[in-house]
C-alpha positions, 0 to 999 in steps of 0.5 A, a space after each residue: 899549332 894544331 899538331 897531333 901525335 902522328 904515331 898513334 895511328 901507327 901504334 893502332 895498326 901495329 896492335 891490329 897486325 900483332 893480334 892478327 898474327 896471334 889469330 892466324 897462329 891459333 887458326 893453323 893449330 885448330 885441331 878440327 880439319 874442317 874448321 882449319 880449312 874454313 879459317 884459312 880458305 883463300 889465304 896462302 896458308 890454306 894448303 901449307 902444313 902446320 909447321 910451314 904455316 907457323 914458320 911463315 907467320 913467325 917470319 911475317 911477324 918479324 918482318 912487320 916488326 922491322 917495318 913498323 919501326 921504319 914507319 914510326 921513324 918516318 912519321 916521327 921525322 916528318 913531325 920533327 921537321 914540321 914542328 921546326 918549320 912551325 917554330 921558325 915562323 917566329 923569324 918572320 914576326 920578330 926580325 926587321 926589316 920584314 923582307 929580310 925576315 921573310 927571306 930568312 924564314 923561307 931559307 930556314 923552312 927549306 933547309 930544315 928538310 935537309 938537316 940530319 936527324 942526329 942534328 935535330 935531336 942534338 938541338 932538342 937534347 940541349 933544349 926541350 929534351 934537357 930534363 930527359 936528354 936520354 930520349 935523344 940518345 935512344 932516338 938516335 939508336 932507333 934512327 940507326 936501326 931504321 937506317 939498317 932496315 931501310 938500307 938492306 939489313 947489311 949482315 956485316 953491320 951490327 946493329 942493336 935490334 929495337 923492339 917496336 914497343 920500345 921505339 914507339 914509347 921513346 918516339 911518342 915521349 919526344 912527340 908529347 914533350 914537343 906538343 906540350 911546347 907549342 
């Protein structure tokens, strides 16, 4: 197995975006008008007031936080499915007759794509995550939050917010456990 942690590039992108928002906040608060104009030229913030620009930056940062958790989950879920499909190859190697093993593996490989994430996490919780079973529960909370974000943020449905750093830490911990069990 030659898997890498798929969450690392997303974490780097998030850090860069976060830093960019910090820089943008500094730029709009620059006291020298010509410096502010130069820093904001050819941006949507160029002609806005400082208060309006600050509101736009804060709203945008909040939106990026939501989308980051969504992207983290997508990469994590793909990793889980790929990991299970890889592990399922053992069906081909240890079952007889060979044609039965091949067909069983092909069916397993296809069906893993349709397993509910909660079911996958439950299997992991009872096995590889057993020493840190709480991670599966935390991941389920992230999944519920991801669903809330992905399906329109229903204002009538209450969901606990998940901070991007918390989502990353939890999901990366699970990925690292799986990578340590090739």
